[in-house]
Backbone as CSV, one residue per row, in Angstrom:
resi,resn,N_x,N_y,N_z,CA_x,CA_y,CA_z,C_x,C_y,C_z
1,MET,0.851,-1.206,0.000,0.000,0.000,0.000,0.880,1.247,0.000
2,GLU,0.616,2.152,-0.933,1.373,3.396,-1.010,1.044,4.275,0.191
3,LYS,2.084,4.770,0.873,1.856,5.570,2.076,2.992,6.580,2.257
4,ILE,2.631,7.768,2.763,3.594,8.805,3.120,3.576,8.961,4.632
5,TYR,4.745,9.212,5.218,4.825,9.398,6.667,5.132,10.859,6.990
6,PHE,4.215,11.504,7.681,4.446,12.851,8.188,5.029,12.718,9.591
7,VAL,6.229,13.219,9.798,6.913,13.043,11.076,7.192,14.397,11.723
8,GLY,6.764,14.551,12.973,7.092,15.753,13.727,8.545,15.692,14.167
9,ALA,9.337,16.675,13.757,10.777,16.658,14.021,11.137,17.083,15.431
10,GLY,10.159,17.649,16.145,10.467,18.214,17.452,10.862,19.668,17.338
11,PRO,11.138,20.329,18.465,11.368,21.776,18.470,12.737,22.231,17.977
12,GLY,13.708,21.338,17.952,15.049,21.748,17.518,16.121,20.786,17.963
13,ASP,16.192,20.523,19.246,17.144,19.556,19.784,16.953,18.228,19.059
14,LYS,18.027,17.708,18.442,17.893,16.498,17.626,17.475,15.280,18.441
15,GLU,17.640,15.319,19.754,17.247,14.192,20.592,15.777,14.255,21.013
16,LEU,15.097,15.328,20.646,13.687,15.468,21.023,12.721,14.993,19.940
17,ILE,13.221,14.283,18.947,12.326,13.587,18.027,11.846,12.329,18.752
18,THR,10.629,11.871,18.476,10.143,10.658,19.136,10.894,9.444,18.609
19,LEU,10.874,8.372,19.379,11.550,7.139,18.954,10.941,6.622,17.659
20,LYS,9.618,6.705,17.546,8.951,6.246,16.320,9.374,7.092,15.127
21,GLY,9.458,8.401,15.337,9.893,9.294,14.272,11.326,9.015,13.858
22,TYR,12.182,8.785,14.841,13.593,8.470,14.576,13.721,7.198,13.748
23,LYS,12.964,6.163,14.104,13.050,4.896,13.384,12.652,5.066,11.914
24,LEU,11.593,5.819,11.684,11.159,6.063,10.303,12.198,6.875,9.535
25,LEU,12.731,7.905,10.187,13.723,8.756,9.542,14.978,7.961,9.181
26,SER,15.361,7.036,10.040,16.600,6.285,9.832,16.496,5.242,8.722
27,LYS,15.268,4.873,8.343,15.130,3.892,7.267,14.478,4.470,6.009
28,ALA,14.243,5.782,6.014,13.594,6.429,4.871,14.479,6.407,3.621
29,ASP,13.826,6.255,2.475,14.518,6.349,1.193,14.500,7.782,0.669
30,ILE,13.436,8.500,1.023,13.272,9.898,0.606,12.827,10.702,1.815
31,VAL,13.481,11.821,2.080,13.098,12.718,3.164,12.901,14.115,2.589
32,ILE,11.733,14.667,2.822,11.429,16.044,2.419,11.274,16.824,3.715
33,TYR,12.221,17.709,3.998,12.210,18.384,5.299,12.020,19.886,5.149
34,ALA,11.436,20.491,6.174,11.191,21.939,6.174,12.501,22.641,6.522
35,GLY,13.279,22.967,5.508,14.643,23.457,5.710,14.775,24.747,6.480
36,SER,13.767,25.594,6.437,13.851,26.878,7.132,13.600,26.746,8.628
37,LEU,13.106,25.570,9.064,12.691,25.417,10.457,13.268,24.192,11.158
38,VAL,13.486,23.114,10.440,13.963,21.868,11.037,15.476,21.923,11.222
39,ASN,15.931,21.503,12.376,17.367,21.449,12.646,18.019,20.449,11.691
40,PRO,18.953,20.883,10.849,19.577,19.968,9.887,20.346,18.820,10.538
41,GLU,20.668,18.943,11.827,21.356,17.845,12.524,20.505,16.579,12.552
42,LEU,19.184,16.734,12.436,18.303,15.563,12.407,18.566,14.691,11.190
43,LEU,19.101,15.292,10.138,19.376,14.537,8.918,20.544,13.579,9.091
44,ASP,21.275,13.733,10.198,22.348,12.784,10.520,21.792,11.383,10.741
45,TYR,20.510,11.305,11.064,19.882,10.011,11.311,19.550,9.268,10.014
46,CYS,19.591,9.967,8.891,19.239,9.340,7.616,20.322,8.352,7.182
47,LYS,19.897,7.302,6.529,20.837,6.283,6.064,21.587,6.776,4.824
48,ASP,22.704,6.128,4.537,23.451,6.428,3.312,22.568,6.139,2.107
49,GLY,22.592,7.034,1.150,21.800,6.846,-0.058,20.419,7.441,-0.001
50,CYS,20.025,7.938,1.167,18.710,8.580,1.286,18.695,9.866,0.470
51,SER,17.650,10.079,-0.298,17.506,11.312,-1.082,16.825,12.358,-0.208
52,ILE,17.488,13.510,-0.033,17.001,14.539,0.891,16.663,15.811,0.123
53,TYR,15.480,16.356,0.392,15.002,17.553,-0.298,14.571,18.610,0.711
54,ASP,14.948,19.845,0.447,14.587,20.982,1.297,13.315,21.624,0.752
55,SER,12.214,21.483,1.488,10.924,21.961,0.982,10.785,23.478,1.009
56,SER,11.707,24.178,1.696,11.606,25.643,1.744,11.785,26.261,0.358
57,LYS,12.366,25.492,-0.552,12.601,25.991,-1.916,11.598,25.416,-2.912
58,MET,10.578,24.733,-2.400,9.646,24.022,-3.266,8.215,24.527,-3.111
59,SER,7.420,24.313,-4.160,5.987,24.615,-4.091,5.249,23.368,-3.612
60,LEU,3.970,23.544,-3.250,3.154,22.405,-2.820,3.110,21.340,-3.917
61,GLU,2.975,21.773,-5.160,2.890,20.827,-6.273,4.178,20.006,-6.397
62,GLU,5.313,20.657,-6.193,6.593,19.949,-6.275,6.742,18.938,-5.143
63,ILE,6.305,19.336,-3.952,6.381,18.434,-2.794,5.517,17.193,-3.030
64,ILE,4.284,17.417,-3.463,3.367,16.301,-3.713,3.893,15.421,-4.844
65,GLY,4.479,16.034,-5.856,5.045,15.273,-6.976,6.140,14.317,-6.508
66,LEU,6.999,14.788,-5.631,8.058,13.934,-5.079,7.470,12.793,-4.257
67,MET,6.469,13.129,-3.441,5.814,12.101,-2.634,5.186,11.029,-3.515
68,GLU,4.477,11.466,-4.536,3.798,10.523,-5.429,4.803,9.623,-6.140
69,GLU,5.859,10.222,-6.638,6.879,9.451,-7.350,7.513,8.402,-6.442
70,GLY,7.852,8.815,-5.228,8.480,7.886,-4.295,7.542,6.778,-3.863
71,ALA,6.295,7.153,-3.540,5.322,6.159,-3.068,5.037,5.114,-4.138
72,LYS,4.928,5.541,-5.385,4.604,4.606,-6.463,5.765,3.680,-6.797
73,LYS,6.954,4.049,-6.372,8.127,3.193,-6.560,8.379,2.314,-5.335
74,GLY,7.462,2.390,-4.358,7.596,1.564,-3.173,8.628,2.076,-2.186
75,LYS,8.999,3.334,-2.297,9.990,3.929,-1.402,9.338,4.341,-0.088
76,ILE,10.144,4.394,0.983,9.679,4.941,2.257,9.912,6.446,2.209
77,VAL,8.821,7.201,2.188,8.898,8.656,2.057,8.510,9.308,3.380
78,VAL,9.410,10.130,3.923,9.150,10.849,5.175,9.083,12.339,4.897
79,ARG,7.987,12.933,5.310,7.846,14.395,5.271,8.161,14.880,6.672
80,LEU,9.329,15.476,6.859,9.816,15.873,8.179,9.469,17.338,8.425
81,GLN,8.578,17.561,9.379,8.094,18.915,9.648,8.415,19.333,11.076
82,THR,8.561,20.618,11.274,8.993,21.148,12.558,7.983,20.888,13.667
83,GLY,8.507,20.720,14.890,7.648,20.596,16.069,6.711,19.421,15.970
84,ASP,5.423,19.682,16.209,4.381,18.683,15.994,3.584,19.103,14.777
85,ILE,3.310,18.175,13.904,2.682,18.495,12.621,1.274,19.063,12.749
86,SER,0.649,18.909,13.922,-0.732,19.361,14.078,-0.847,20.857,14.357
87,ILE,0.275,21.546,14.584,0.241,22.973,14.888,1.011,23.746,13.816
88,TYR,0.292,24.528,13.013,0.884,25.319,11.933,1.809,24.468,11.071
89,GLY,1.343,23.262,10.754,2.191,22.342,10.013,1.817,22.153,8.549
90,SER,0.741,22.746,8.088,0.258,22.641,6.704,0.000,21.194,6.271
91,ILE,-0.261,20.330,7.247,-0.493,18.929,6.895,-1.820,18.728,6.169
92,ARG,-2.815,19.552,6.491,-4.146,19.363,5.893,-4.092,19.483,4.374
93,GLU,-3.433,20.518,3.880,-3.405,20.723,2.427,-2.622,19.623,1.721
94,GLN,-1.553,19.148,2.377,-0.784,18.053,1.781,-1.590,16.757,1.792
95,GLY,-2.276,16.530,2.899,-3.113,15.340,3.011,-4.236,15.310,1.994
96,GLU,-4.857,16.462,1.755,-5.952,16.534,0.785,-5.462,16.206,-0.625
97,GLU,-4.257,16.685,-0.955,-3.697,16.403,-2.281,-3.350,14.923,-2.428
98,LEU,-2.855,14.322,-1.358,-2.533,12.894,-1.403,-3.796,12.048,-1.562
99,LYS,-4.876,12.484,-0.907,-6.149,11.759,-1.044,-6.605,11.739,-2.497
100,LYS,-6.420,12.855,-3.192,-6.818,12.931,-4.607,-6.060,11.924,-5.450
101,LEU,-4.840,11.597,-4.989,-3.997,10.657,-5.730,-4.168,9.225,-5.246
102,GLY,-5.007,9.048,-4.231,-5.221,7.716,-3.700,-4.056,7.198,-2.872
103,ILE,-3.285,8.119,-2.319,-2.117,7.748,-1.507,-2.437,7.979,-0.033
104,GLU,-2.245,6.959,0.782,-2.503,7.094,2.213,-1.337,7.792,2.903
105,TYR,-1.603,8.302,4.095,-0.518,8.884,4.880,-0.740,8.593,6.355
106,GLU,0.349,8.618,7.093,0.311,8.389,8.542,1.048,9.532,9.230
107,SER,0.490,10.013,10.319,1.089,11.124,11.058,1.758,10.619,12.323
108,ILE,2.987,11.054,12.542,3.746,10.688,13.726,3.906,11.933,14.587
109,ALA,3.346,11.907,15.785,3.355,13.086,16.657,4.776,13.517,16.996
110,GLY,4.928,14.810,17.227,6.225,15.356,17.623,6.083,16.275,18.826
111,VAL,7.202,16.700,19.367,7.219,17.646,20.487,7.164,19.062,19.914
112,SER,6.116,19.798,20.235,5.973,21.151,19.715,6.950,22.118,20.386
113,SER,7.278,23.183,19.692,8.202,24.177,20.237,7.656,24.851,21.489
114,PHE,6.316,24.949,21.622,5.788,25.587,22.840,6.043,24.712,24.061
115,LEU,6.146,23.408,23.845,6.495,22.496,24.930,7.994,22.545,25.211
116,GLY,8.780,22.642,24.147,10.222,22.774,24.312,10.590,24.054,25.041
117,ALA,9.880,25.129,24.722,10.136,26.419,25.381,9.837,26.348,26.870
118,ALA,8.719,25.710,27.222,8.355,25.573,28.637,9.391,24.746,29.377
119,ALA,9.868,23.684,28.738,10.872,22.839,29.371,12.173,23.610,29.584
120,SER,12.572,24.391,28.590,13.797,25.176,28.710,13.717,26.171,29.858
121,MET,12.532,26.727,30.075,12.343,27.716,31.132,11.990,27.086,32.478
122,GLY,11.659,25.787,32.460,11.268,25.129,33.702,9.957,25.636,34.245
123,ILE,9.014,25.900,33.362,7.731,26.476,33.766,6.572,25.540,33.467
124,GLU,5.432,25.874,34.042,4.186,25.141,33.808,3.134,26.131,33.338
125,TYR,2.458,25.812,32.233,1.424,26.708,31.705,0.171,26.723,32.579
126,THR,-0.092,25.615,33.241,-1.306,25.495,34.041,-0.944,25.507,35.523
127,VAL,-1.157,26.638,36.162,-0.843,26.818,37.578,-2.157,26.938,38.342
128,PRO,-2.389,26.080,39.337,-3.656,26.109,40.074,-4.040,27.512,40.552
129,GLU,-5.278,27.879,40.247,-5.883,29.153,40.653,-5.261,30.378,39.970
130,ILE,-4.259,30.160,39.114,-3.664,31.259,38.340,-4.091,31.142,36.884
131,SER,-3.909,29.941,36.320,-4.317,29.685,34.944,-4.522,28.196,34.742
132,GLN,-5.658,27.829,34.197,-5.946,26.419,33.923,-6.229,26.172,32.450
133,SER,-5.897,27.152,31.626,-6.112,27.020,30.184,-4.922,27.607,29.444
134,LEU,-4.706,27.104,28.239,-3.624,27.606,27.394,-4.165,27.917,26.013
135,ILE,-3.944,29.139,25.567,-4.347,29.552,24.225,-3.116,29.551,23.329
136,ILE,-3.202,28.851,22.203,-2.136,28.843,21.203,-2.674,29.572,19.984
137,THR,-1.995,30.626,19.576,-2.514,31.424,18.480,-1.385,32.110,17.726
138,ARG,-1.747,32.968,16.787,-0.796,33.764,16.022,-1.487,35.050,15.589
139,ILE,-0.692,36.036,15.247,-1.255,37.262,14.698,-1.482,37.041,13.197
140,GLU,-2.445,37.721,12.625,-2.692,37.539,11.203,-1.550,38.140,10.382
141,GLY,-1.280,37.491,9.281,-0.269,37.996,8.340,-0.813,37.736,6.952
142,ARG,0.001,37.102,6.114,-0.518,36.710,4.804,-1.628,35.670,4.972
143,THR,-1.538,34.907,6.075,-2.624,33.994,6.426,-3.527,34.693,7.438
144,PRO,-4.766,35.017,7.070,-5.669,35.701,8.010,-6.119,34.777,9.117
145,VAL,-6.641,35.361,10.199,-7.236,34.563,11.274,-8.712,34.957,11.376
146,PRO,-9.559,34.034,11.851,-10.982,34.357,12.006,-11.172,35.560,12.925
147,GLU,-12.181,36.353,12.661,-12.424,37.581,13.415,-12.536,37.325,14.916
148,LYS,-13.145,36.209,15.288,-13.325,35.892,16.709,-12.039,35.433,17.383
149,GLU,-10.957,35.253,16.601,-9.707,34.751,17.160,-8.601,35.815,17.168
150,LYS,-8.978,37.060,17.200,-7.999,38.140,17.281,-7.264,38.074,18.617
151,ILE,-6.025,38.528,18.626,-5.201,38.504,19.833,-5.894,39.205,21.002
152,GLU,-6.462,40.378,20.743,-7.081,41.143,21.820,-8.309,40.443,22.392
153,SER,-8.991,39.650,21.552,-10.138,38.890,22.028,-9.690,37.784,22.985
154,PHE,-8.644,37.073,22.612,-8.105,36.033,23.480,-7.527,36.619,24.765
155,ALA,-6.934,37.805,24.655,-6.319,38.438,25.831,-7.342,38.710,26.921
156,SER,-8.594,38.876,26.547,-9.629,39.172,27.538,-9.823,38.023,28.525
157,HIS,-9.362,36.823,28.171,-9.508,35.669,29.072,-8.476,35.685,30.197
158,GLN,-7.412,36.465,30.025,-6.386,36.597,31.069,-5.766,35.247,31.455
159,THR,-5.640,34.359,30.509,-5.058,33.049,30.795,-3.705,32.930,30.096
160,SER,-3.080,31.774,30.209,-1.778,31.552,29.577,-1.925,31.582,28.054
161,MET,-0.954,32.189,27.403,-1.014,32.295,25.956,0.360,32.104,25.339
162,VAL,0.395,31.354,24.226,1.611,31.211,23.427,1.290,31.708,22.032
163,ILE,2.100,32.634,21.548,1.848,33.255,20.252,2.964,32.861,19.291
164,PHE,2.588,32.143,18.253,3.513,31.693,17.215,3.630,32.741,16.105
165,LEU,4.669,32.666,15.328,4.786,33.329,14.022,4.449,34.828,14.063
166,SER,4.835,35.495,15.139,4.418,36.889,15.304,5.520,37.803,15.837
167,ILE,6.699,37.279,16.065,7.748,38.052,16.729,8.162,39.281,15.929
168,GLN,8.046,39.202,14.609,8.442,40.335,13.774,7.521,41.541,13.972
169,ARG,6.377,41.328,14.655,5.428,42.413,14.932,5.175,42.513,16.435
170,ILE,6.233,42.389,17.211,6.120,42.346,18.669,5.437,43.586,19.235
171,GLU,5.711,44.761,18.664,5.082,45.985,19.183,3.568,45.942,19.010
172,GLU,3.129,45.468,17.859,1.687,45.367,17.617,1.061,44.311,18.528
173,VAL,1.770,43.196,18.729,1.278,42.150,19.626,1.064,42.706,21.023
174,VAL,2.057,43.438,21.528,1.960,44.026,22.865,0.779,44.996,22.939
175,LYS,0.641,45.841,21.940,-0.450,46.816,21.901,-1.805,46.120,21.985
176,ARG,-1.950,45.044,21.252,-3.236,44.358,21.216,-3.488,43.541,22.481
177,LEU,-2.422,43.036,23.082,-2.577,42.349,24.368,-3.061,43.320,25.445
178,LEU,-2.512,44.536,25.422,-2.931,45.569,26.379,-4.373,45.991,26.123
179,GLU,-4.726,46.118,24.849,-6.097,46.482,24.488,-7.078,45.405,24.960
180,GLY,-6.611,44.152,24.960,-7.472,43.045,25.352,-7.666,42.923,26.851
181,GLY,-6.842,43.595,27.636,-7.050,43.581,29.079,-5.866,43.215,29.939
182,TYR,-4.764,42.734,29.328,-3.587,42.457,30.142,-3.022,43.772,30.695
183,LYS,-2.479,43.734,31.905,-1.858,44.917,32.499,-0.422,45.061,32.016
184,LYS,0.106,46.293,32.117,1.466,46.562,31.640,2.510,45.718,32.357
185,GLU,2.233,45.369,33.599,3.203,44.588,34.381,3.066,43.077,34.165
186,THR,2.160,42.655,33.285,2.002,41.227,33.009,3.310,40.644,32.489
187,PRO,3.785,39.546,33.079,5.047,38.960,32.614,4.916,38.368,31.213
188,ILE,5.985,38.487,30.456,6.020,37.982,29.087,7.449,37.537,28.783
189,SER,7.567,36.467,28.042,8.887,35.965,27.653,8.904,35.683,26.161
190,VAL,10.058,35.854,25.567,10.278,35.493,24.172,11.364,34.427,24.147
191,VAL,11.052,33.308,23.502,12.025,32.208,23.405,12.408,32.035,21.947
192,TYR,13.640,32.351,21.657,14.184,32.229,20.303,14.789,30.842,20.117
193,LYS,14.370,30.147,19.080,14.877,28.809,18.759,14.900,27.892,19.987
194,ALA,13.735,27.645,20.529,13.612,26.799,21.725,14.289,25.451,21.530
195,THR,15.142,25.091,22.439,15.909,23.831,22.542,17.064,23.716,21.558
196,TRP,17.234,24.687,20.658,18.393,24.676,19.769,19.627,25.108,20.570
197,LYS,20.801,24.875,20.014,22.036,25.345,20.650,22.057,26.867,20.725
198,GLU,21.386,27.513,19.763,21.347,28.981,19.706,20.219,29.578,20.534
199,GLU,19.523,28.759,21.287,18.374,29.231,22.063,18.701,30.483,22.879
200,LYS,17.731,31.383,22.899,17.873,32.602,23.687,16.525,32.900,24.339
201,ILE,16.537,33.208,25.626,15.298,33.498,26.367,15.338,34.935,26.874
202,ILE,14.327,35.699,26.531,14.229,37.090,26.965,13.014,37.210,27.886
203,ILE,13.246,37.741,29.075,12.185,37.853,30.083,11.894,39.321,30.366
204,GLY,10.628,39.661,30.416,10.256,41.038,30.709,8.794,41.142,31.052
205,ASN,8.223,42.310,30.798,6.785,42.511,30.955,6.278,43.253,29.729
206,LEU,4.980,43.486,29.686,4.412,44.096,28.478,4.909,45.526,28.251
207,GLU,5.459,46.129,29.263,5.950,47.496,29.127,7.344,47.566,28.496
208,ASN,8.141,46.521,28.702,9.529,46.617,28.240,9.981,45.542,27.251
209,ILE,9.127,44.561,26.948,9.585,43.429,26.137,9.942,43.831,24.705
210,SER,9.218,44.770,24.116,9.502,45.166,22.731,10.917,45.704,22.592
211,GLU,11.306,46.540,23.521,12.651,47.121,23.483,13.712,46.042,23.672
212,LYS,13.459,45.105,24.557,14.413,44.019,24.801,14.578,43.144,23.561
213,VAL,13.486,42.862,22.883,13.535,42.033,21.675,14.293,42.753,20.564
214,LYS,14.034,44.046,20.429,14.755,44.845,19.424,16.254,44.847,19.692
215,LYS,16.614,44.983,20.965,18.029,45.016,21.359,18.734,43.717,20.989
216,GLU,18.009,42.597,21.082,18.578,41.289,20.743,18.466,40.976,19.255
217,ASN,17.794,41.865,18.520,17.636,41.724,17.066,16.969,40.400,16.668
218,ILE,15.939,40.038,17.414,15.198,38.813,17.117,14.016,39.153,16.213
219,LYS,13.996,38.532,15.037,12.964,38.864,14.059,12.199,37.653,13.535
220,LYS,12.627,36.443,13.905,11.924,35.243,13.443,12.276,34.061,14.355
221,THR,11.601,32.935,14.120,11.853,31.678,14.834,11.813,31.858,16.345
222,ALA,10.792,32.569,16.825,10.670,32.807,18.268,9.208,32.728,18.687
223,LEU,9.000,32.265,19.898,7.668,32.196,20.495,7.500,33.316,21.503
224,ILE,6.269,33.790,21.632,5.928,34.794,22.641,5.039,34.109,23.676
225,LEU,5.471,34.093,24.923,4.715,33.501,26.030,4.252,34.630,26.939
226,VAL,2.973,34.666,27.255,2.464,35.754,28.080,1.411,35.255,29.062
227,GLY,1.430,35.809,30.270,0.429,35.462,31.273,1.020,35.376,32.665
228,ASP,0.160,35.352,33.659,0.604,35.334,35.050,1.249,34.016,35.459
229,PHE,1.131,32.983,34.632,1.824,31.730,34.926,3.339,31.935,34.947
230,LEU,3.808,33.007,34.334,5.239,33.323,34.316,5.676,34.094,35.563
231,GLY,4.712,34.507,36.356,5.013,35.345,37.520,5.408,34.548,38.749
232,ASP,5.514,35.263,39.867,5.952,34.653,41.122,4.829,33.983,41.903
233,ASN,3.581,34.296,41.566,2.453,33.727,42.311,2.139,32.309,41.838
234,TYR,1.908,31.425,42.783,1.529,30.056,42.451,0.799,29.433,43.637
235,ASN,0.125,28.327,43.354,-0.554,27.561,44.400,-0.266,26.086,44.177
236,TYR,-0.174,25.322,45.261,0.026,23.893,45.131,-1.270,23.228,44.677
237,SER,-1.125,22.190,43.875,-2.305,21.432,43.447,-2.727,20.481,44.570
238,LYS,-3.866,19.842,44.361,-4.352,18.860,45.333,-3.833,17.452,45.026
239,LEU,-3.146,17.299,43.903,-2.756,15.976,43.433,-1.943,15.198,44.459
240,TYR,-0.988,15.874,45.120,-0.121,15.183,46.077,-0.347,15.660,47.521
241,ASP,-1.439,16.383,47.714,-1.768,16.886,49.039,-2.165,15.718,49.945
242,LYS,-1.459,15.535,51.052,-1.728,14.394,51.939,-3.088,14.470,52.612
243,TYR,-3.704,15.651,52.583,-5.031,15.811,53.186,-6.159,15.664,52.150
244,PHE,-5.785,15.273,50.934,-6.759,15.186,49.840,-6.848,13.739,49.358
245,SER,-8.052,13.189,49.378,-8.245,11.793,48.954,-8.562,11.697,47.469
246,HIS,-8.105,10.611,46.856,-8.556,10.265,45.517,-8.512,8.749,45.399
247,GLU,-8.787,8.190,44.234,-8.968,6.739,44.121,-7.707,5.945,44.447
248,TYR,-6.533,6.564,44.392,-5.297,5.837,44.666,-4.735,6.089,46.062
249,ARG,-5.274,7.094,46.752,-4.681,7.428,48.044,-5.753,7.948,49.001
250,LYS,-5.680,7.512,50.248,-6.610,7.997,51.268,-5.949,9.131,52.029
251,ALA,-6.686,10.187,52.257,-6.141,11.352,52.949,-5.872,11.080,54.420
252,ILE,-4.893,11.818,54.937,-4.608,11.782,56.373,-5.679,12.603,57.091
253,GLU,-6.212,12.063,58.156,-7.270,12.780,58.867,-6.715,13.484,60.109
């Protein structure tokens, strides 16, 4: 059966690809990788003779053409995409084109950069009584966003937020976060190339983060994290509270 494998490459660190993804990558005959975003060190896992293509220089039609050619020749074709393929991964459009050709595909989950960023900072997005929800979004660019999903609309929830693909417009992001209801002293961090060797973390608040980002000359490949989960306030959960009972443990009376 002809099949294409979409593999999440992880956030950057070559060891943060899943074991399943690594196994597929190591036996692939053809690898089409997102060259502008995927750490090229991951290609070290490819076997000798593997044909490797950088999709940053290709159109959708060219990518699908390579997939079709490889699949029909019985080759193992891996589409290696940054982070986890389910978040800003363009998998839907590729999948729809493959369906038209009668070619099946399988998706292999990856570690998203927003998870890599949290790990690098040693933080938790969900802090009891501070924030129990996480919004993942982006500012509109050449790709518009639905009217109900504007940054300022999400900001009104005052919960944890990760903003992708927007660092080049950090001043506008800050302005709209403030318009949505965040206070000027709300903590915010920018993580450049999370988990890469070049990783850089900038910590500030909504009043000073734009200037800090400009000073570091960060214009792409960075996440914006905002919300009180980054602050000093926190509460312990009930999960390990000795006075709290659940099905696995009886509370101390």
